KEFIRO-38264 format. One record per residue (C-alpha): z, x, y; residue in three letters; residue number from 1. Coordinates in pm, 1 decimal, always signed. Example, Ala and Ser with C-alpha at 12.3 -4.5 7.8 and 13.67 -1.06 7.14 Angstrom:
<atoms>
+780.0|+1230.0|-450.0|Ala|1 $
+714.0|+1367.0|-106.0|Ser|2 $
</atoms>
This chain:
<atoms>
+1321.9|-180.7|-8803.9|Met|1 $
+1038.6|-431.0|-8840.8|Lys|2 $
+926.6|-601.8|-8522.3|His|3 $
+758.9|-941.0|-8490.8|Gly|4 $
+399.0|-1000.0|-8386.9|Lys|5 $
+485.7|-1076.4|-8024.4|Lys|6 $
+680.9|-752.9|-7986.4|Tyr|7 $
+400.6|-547.6|-8144.6|Val|8 $
+146.0|-701.8|-7903.9|Glu|9 $
+376.5|-646.1|-7604.4|Ala|10 $
+440.6|-284.6|-7708.1|Ala|11 $
+65.0|-215.3|-7683.4|Lys|12 $
+91.9|-264.2|-7306.1|Leu|13 $
+325.3|+35.0|-7277.0|Val|14 $
+219.8|+399.4|-7306.2|Asp|15 $
+519.4|+568.8|-7470.4|Arg|16 $
+412.7|+912.0|-7345.1|Thr|17 $
+423.7|+808.9|-6977.5|Val|18 $
+719.7|+800.9|-6738.7|Gln|19 $
+631.4|+520.2|-6498.0|Tyr|20 $
+729.6|+480.2|-6133.9|Glu|21 $
+998.8|+209.2|-6096.8|Pro|22 $
+760.2|-53.8|-5951.7|Ala|23 $
+509.8|-3.4|-6237.2|Glu|24 $
+787.7|-6.0|-6497.5|Ala|25 $
+927.9|-334.5|-6364.2|Ile|26 $
+583.9|-498.6|-6363.1|Ala|27 $
+528.0|-384.0|-6724.0|Leu|28 $
+867.7|-507.5|-6842.7|Val|29 $
+794.3|-850.4|-6695.4|Lys|30 $
+446.1|-858.8|-6848.5|Lys|31 $
+578.3|-758.9|-7191.2|Ala|32 $
+855.4|-1023.0|-7192.9|Ala|33 $
+726.0|-1303.3|-7414.1|Thr|34 $
+1041.7|-1484.6|-7529.7|Ala|35 $
+1078.2|-1856.0|-7462.2|Lys|36 $
+1397.5|-1798.6|-7260.0|Phe|37 $
+1453.0|-1613.2|-6931.8|Asp|38 $
+1514.8|-1261.5|-7063.9|Glu|39 $
+1760.4|-1023.3|-6901.5|Thr|40 $
+1617.1|-699.9|-6760.2|Val|41 $
+1834.4|-403.3|-6856.0|Glu|42 $
+1848.8|-34.7|-6764.5|Val|43 $
+1951.8|+223.1|-7025.7|His|44 $
+2032.5|+569.2|-6889.2|Ile|45 $
+2085.1|+863.8|-7122.0|Arg|46 $
+2305.9|+1121.4|-6951.0|Thr|47 $
+2388.0|+1485.2|-7006.7|Gly|48 $
+2760.6|+1406.3|-6990.1|Cys|49 $
+3010.4|+1450.9|-7268.2|Asp|50 $
+3241.1|+1151.3|-7239.3|Gly|51 $
+3499.5|+1316.9|-7465.7|Arg|52 $
+3600.6|+1520.4|-7159.0|His|53 $
+3787.0|+1313.6|-6898.4|Ala|54 $
+3626.0|+1508.1|-6611.5|Glu|55 $
+3277.1|+1411.7|-6736.1|Gln|56 $
+3345.9|+1038.5|-6752.6|Gln|57 $
+3121.5|+811.6|-6547.2|Val|58 $
+3260.8|+471.1|-6456.2|Arg|59 $
+3230.9|+241.4|-6159.2|Gly|60 $
+3086.7|-82.1|-6029.4|Ala|61 $
+2825.1|-190.1|-5777.9|Val|62 $
+2722.4|-525.7|-5629.8|Val|63 $
+2352.1|-589.7|-5693.1|Leu|64 $
+2192.4|-734.9|-5376.6|Pro|65 $
+2012.2|-1009.7|-5569.7|Asn|66 $
+2276.7|-1078.9|-5834.2|Gly|67 $
+2221.2|-1068.9|-6210.3|Thr|68 $
+2091.0|-1423.0|-6256.2|Gly|69 $
+2384.9|-1491.3|-6485.2|Lys|70 $
+2676.7|-1726.0|-6423.3|Thr|71 $
+2983.7|-1508.0|-6472.6|Val|72 $
+3312.6|-1660.7|-6591.4|Arg|73 $
+3613.9|-1484.4|-6439.4|Val|74 $
+3964.9|-1481.8|-6583.4|Leu|75 $
+4242.7|-1369.2|-6347.4|Val|76 $
+4590.3|-1259.2|-6452.9|Phe|77 $
+4819.8|-1322.5|-6156.9|Ala|78 $
+5152.1|-1473.9|-6051.6|Lys|79 $
+5308.7|-1628.4|-5743.8|Gly|80 $
+5083.1|-1680.5|-5439.0|Asp|81 $
+4802.7|-1486.3|-5609.0|Lys|82 $
+4749.6|-1774.6|-5855.6|Val|83 $
+4652.4|-2012.4|-5571.7|Asn|84 $
+4447.6|-1738.1|-5405.1|Glu|85 $
+4249.9|-1676.1|-5726.1|Ala|86 $
+4187.5|-2047.6|-5778.0|Glu|87 $
+4071.9|-2089.3|-5415.8|Ala|88 $
+3833.5|-1791.0|-5453.4|Ala|89 $
+3658.1|-1956.5|-5748.3|Gly|90 $
+3820.1|-1800.1|-6057.1|Ala|91 $
+3730.6|-1996.4|-6371.6|Asp|92 $
+4067.4|-1934.7|-6538.9|Phe|93 $
+4398.7|-1815.8|-6392.5|Val|94 $
+4720.2|-1748.9|-6578.9|Gly|95 $
+4978.4|-1503.2|-6703.6|Gly|96 $
+5201.8|-1451.2|-7005.2|Glu|97 $
+5104.9|-1790.7|-7157.2|Glu|98 $
+4745.8|-1672.0|-7212.0|Leu|99 $
+4846.9|-1384.1|-7441.2|Ile|100 $
+4881.0|-1586.4|-7766.9|Pro|101 $
+4569.4|-1789.0|-7683.5|Lys|102 $
+4362.7|-1466.4|-7665.6|Ile|103 $
+4551.3|-1268.2|-7930.3|Gln|104 $
+4591.4|-1532.9|-8200.5|His|105 $
+4343.7|-1811.4|-8121.3|Asp|106 $
+4057.4|-1572.4|-8043.0|Gly|107 $
+3988.8|-1735.1|-7703.4|Trp|108 $
+3730.2|-1524.9|-7520.4|Leu|109 $
+3540.4|-1776.6|-7303.2|Asp|110 $
+3520.4|-1535.7|-7009.1|Phe|111 $
+3296.2|-1246.9|-6904.0|Asp|112 $
+3519.8|-1045.6|-6667.9|Val|113 $
+3897.3|-1003.9|-6645.6|Val|114 $
+4070.4|-932.7|-6314.1|Val|115 $
+4441.9|-854.2|-6287.9|Ala|116 $
+4687.9|-782.8|-6009.7|Thr|117 $
+4868.7|-448.6|-6065.6|Pro|118 $
+5200.3|-625.5|-6136.2|Asp|119 $
+5037.4|-806.3|-6431.4|Met|120 $
+4904.8|-494.8|-6606.7|Met|121 $
+5218.3|-474.5|-6823.9|Gly|122 $
+5126.5|-815.1|-6965.0|Val|123 $
+4751.6|-745.5|-6988.5|Val|124 $
+4823.0|-411.9|-7159.6|Gly|125 $
+4939.1|-603.6|-7465.9|Arg|126 $
+4582.0|-730.2|-7505.3|Leu|127 $
+4437.7|-378.5|-7513.3|Gly|128 $
+4332.4|-399.3|-7879.0|Lys|129 $
+4141.3|-722.5|-7815.9|Val|130 $
+3995.9|-664.6|-7468.1|Leu|131 $
+3940.2|-286.3|-7492.5|Gly|132 $
+3669.1|-280.3|-7764.0|Pro|133 $
+3483.8|-561.8|-7583.7|Lys|134 $
+3483.0|-370.0|-7252.6|Gly|135 $
+3691.1|-646.3|-7089.8|Leu|136 $
+4003.7|-449.1|-7000.1|Met|137 $
+4068.3|-454.2|-6621.7|Pro|138 $
+4029.9|-112.5|-6460.2|Asn|139 $
+4105.2|+12.9|-6106.5|Pro|140 $
+3777.4|+214.2|-6099.0|Lys|141 $
+3579.6|-102.4|-6159.8|Ala|142 $
+3777.1|-287.3|-5893.0|Gly|143 $
+3922.4|-530.3|-6147.0|Thr|144 $
+4285.7|-420.3|-6100.8|Val|145 $
+4359.1|-519.7|-5742.7|Thr|146 $
+4582.1|-724.0|-5512.4|Met|147 $
+4270.0|-843.6|-5329.0|Asp|148 $
+4173.2|-1099.3|-5591.3|Val|149 $
+3954.5|-1293.0|-5344.7|Thr|150 $
+3724.6|-994.9|-5286.4|Lys|151 $
+3718.2|-907.4|-5658.2|Ala|152 $
+3616.7|-1261.4|-5760.2|Ile|153 $
+3358.7|-1300.8|-5482.1|Lys|154 $
+3198.0|-962.5|-5563.7|Asp|155 $
+3179.1|-1044.7|-5935.4|Ile|156 $
+3028.9|-1387.9|-5870.3|Lys|157 $
+2779.4|-1232.3|-5625.8|Ala|158 $
+2641.8|-996.1|-5890.2|Gly|159 $
+2880.1|-705.5|-5932.8|Lys|160 $
+2802.5|-501.0|-6243.1|Val|161 $
+3008.4|-232.2|-6408.2|Glu|162 $
+2858.5|+88.9|-6540.6|Tyr|163 $
+3022.2|+328.2|-6785.4|Arg|164 $
+2930.1|+572.7|-7060.1|Leu|165 $
+2924.8|+435.8|-7412.6|Asp|166 $
+3017.7|+651.5|-7715.1|Lys|167 $
+2672.6|+811.7|-7713.0|Thr|168 $
+2692.1|+892.7|-7337.7|Asn|169 $
+2439.8|+622.7|-7247.0|Ile|170 $
+2490.9|+373.3|-6962.9|Ile|171 $
+2363.5|+16.3|-7017.4|His|172 $
+2344.2|-221.2|-6718.5|Val|173 $
+2167.5|-555.3|-6654.3|Pro|174 $
+1970.5|-565.4|-6327.1|Val|175 $
+1845.0|-925.0|-6326.7|Gly|176 $
+1618.5|-1165.9|-6509.0|Lys|177 $
+1246.6|-1163.4|-6589.6|Val|178 $
+1211.0|-1467.0|-6358.1|Ser|179 $
+1317.9|-1251.4|-6058.3|Phe|180 $
+1042.6|-1125.2|-5826.2|Thr|181 $
+935.2|-762.0|-5871.8|Asp|182 $
+1087.2|-686.2|-5530.5|Glu|183 $
+1426.7|-836.0|-5619.4|Ala|184 $
+1439.6|-638.6|-5946.3|Leu|185 $
+1338.6|-318.4|-5772.7|Gln|186 $
+1602.8|-365.6|-5504.0|Glu|187 $
+1869.1|-419.0|-5772.0|Asn|188 $
+1743.1|-118.6|-5970.9|Phe|189 $
+1744.8|+108.6|-5662.6|Asn|190 $
+2098.4|-1.4|-5568.2|Thr|191 $
+2222.7|+73.5|-5920.5|Leu|192 $
+2049.0|+412.2|-5940.6|Met|193 $
+2190.5|+514.2|-5602.4|Glu|194 $
+2545.0|+432.3|-5721.5|Ala|195 $
+2501.8|+614.3|-6053.4|Ile|196 $
+2346.7|+921.9|-5889.6|Thr|197 $
+2648.6|+942.3|-5655.9|Lys|198 $
+2881.6|+908.7|-5956.7|Ala|199 $
+2762.1|+1239.0|-6108.4|Arg|200 $
+3074.5|+1420.4|-6234.6|Pro|201 $
+3133.5|+1743.0|-6038.8|Ser|202 $
+3238.0|+1915.8|-6364.2|Ala|203 $
+2896.2|+1856.4|-6521.3|Leu|204 $
+2669.4|+2158.5|-6556.9|Lys|205 $
+2299.5|+2100.5|-6616.4|Gly|206 $
+2096.2|+1782.4|-6601.4|Gln|207 $
+2283.2|+1459.2|-6530.7|Phe|208 $
+2015.5|+1196.1|-6604.5|Leu|209 $
+1812.8|+1277.8|-6916.6|Arg|210 $
+1610.1|+956.3|-6946.5|Ser|211 $
+1588.5|+611.3|-6787.0|Ile|212 $
+1445.2|+315.6|-6978.9|Thr|213 $
+1385.4|-36.2|-6851.5|Leu|214 $
+1357.4|-318.9|-7100.9|Thr|215 $
+1387.7|-695.3|-7134.0|Ser|216 $
+1611.1|-857.6|-7398.6|Thr|217 $
+1333.9|-887.1|-7656.7|Met|218 $
+1069.6|-655.8|-7512.4|Gly|219 $
+974.1|-290.3|-7561.3|Pro|220 $
+1134.4|-10.8|-7358.5|Gly|221 $
+947.6|+132.1|-7059.6|Val|222 $
+1038.3|+486.8|-6950.9|Lys|223 $
+1100.9|+546.9|-6579.7|Val|224 $
+1020.4|+872.8|-6403.0|Asn|225 $
+1355.7|+1052.9|-6418.6|Val|226 $
+1249.9|+1333.5|-6179.6|Ile|227 $
+1296.4|+1095.0|-5883.5|Arg|228 $
+1669.9|+1104.8|-5950.0|Tyr|229 $
</atoms>
């Protein structure tokens, strides 16, 4: 893959052979971010898990103390009183059965997170082929299948992020924007790492976290000292 001039210059700031302490890594990521927009700062964690085994799955969610810097659009599947509750809590879209064709046939996906009450999962299940591959399917472990729609919406809007293994057993999570202060990014990073460390599957033998890399949307990766975790 050929990188542009800016990336090549930014990459010179990073020593690929070094695992940096989190504070140094964050400072470097910010320094190496040269795009004209406010880049997202992401964490990529390579694990020793084998996600093909159910008992080695890692999935959960955590509210970042300083948010993600992103405006998150929430769709809620609900009925009865829960419709009004979701609207009052700040959901961007609320509905039920009538949304199925809009998503399935019209390709409507103007939302970032889907929340559903348990009694709506039969309806939402029909969207599995559309929402599943995009990581949008509501899940009890992530707190997105719940009767407490107010708490779910408020947490998501406040900066709740979901973490899960991808097909290559890597976890990818945003922890803020380059415009955040170093302290705010570090606080978010520490909160995330604490949650992921606690989520270590008990069935896993050997090393859980193999490598941790911090990066901005367009910038080079900066390795974080994995021994701390």
